[in-house]
C-alpha positions in Angstrom: 151.8 154.8 80.1 152.9 155.0 83.7 155.5 152.7 85.5 156.2 151.8 89.1 159.1 149.8 90.7 158.6 148.1 94.1 159.6 150.3 97.0 161.2 147.3 98.9 165.0 147.5 98.6 166.4 144.7 96.4 163.0 143.7 94.9 163.1 143.9 91.1 159.3 143.8 90.7 157.7 146.5 88.5 154.5 147.1 86.6 153.0 149.4 84.0 149.5 150.7 83.3 147.8 153.7 81.8 145.8 154.3 85.0 147.7 155.2 88.2 144.9 153.7 90.3 145.6 150.3 88.6 149.3 150.6 89.5 148.4 151.3 93.1 146.1 148.3 93.2 148.8 146.0 91.7 151.5 147.4 94.0 149.3 146.8 97.1 148.6 143.3 95.9 152.3 142.7 95.4 153.1 144.0 98.9 150.5 141.6 100.5 151.4 138.5 98.5 155.2 138.8 98.1 156.3 140.9 101.1 153.7 139.5 103.5 152.3 143.0 104.4 149.0 142.2 106.2 147.9 145.8 105.9 148.9 148.3 103.3 148.7 151.5 105.3 147.8 155.0 103.9 151.5 156.1 104.2 152.5 153.2 102.0 149.9 154.1 99.4 151.2 157.7 99.4 154.8 156.3 98.9 153.5 154.2 96.0 151.8 157.2 94.4 155.0 159.3 94.7 157.1 156.6 92.9 154.8 156.3 89.8 156.4 157.9 86.8 156.2 158.0 83.0 157.3 154.8 81.4 160.4 155.0 79.2 159.7 154.2 75.6 161.0 150.8 74.3 164.3 151.1 72.4 
């Protein structure tokens, strides 16, 4: 399982999925709908990919 936290400072949104491509899709949708990004540029996609990491196991 992979995890991602929003790259916008102060935003607490996060998501988890097995497939990194699904995380990128969800993160791009989040940027458009919540942060009013009209266009998610390739540089933003690269930053999203860099921030995907292994999810911590539930305790």
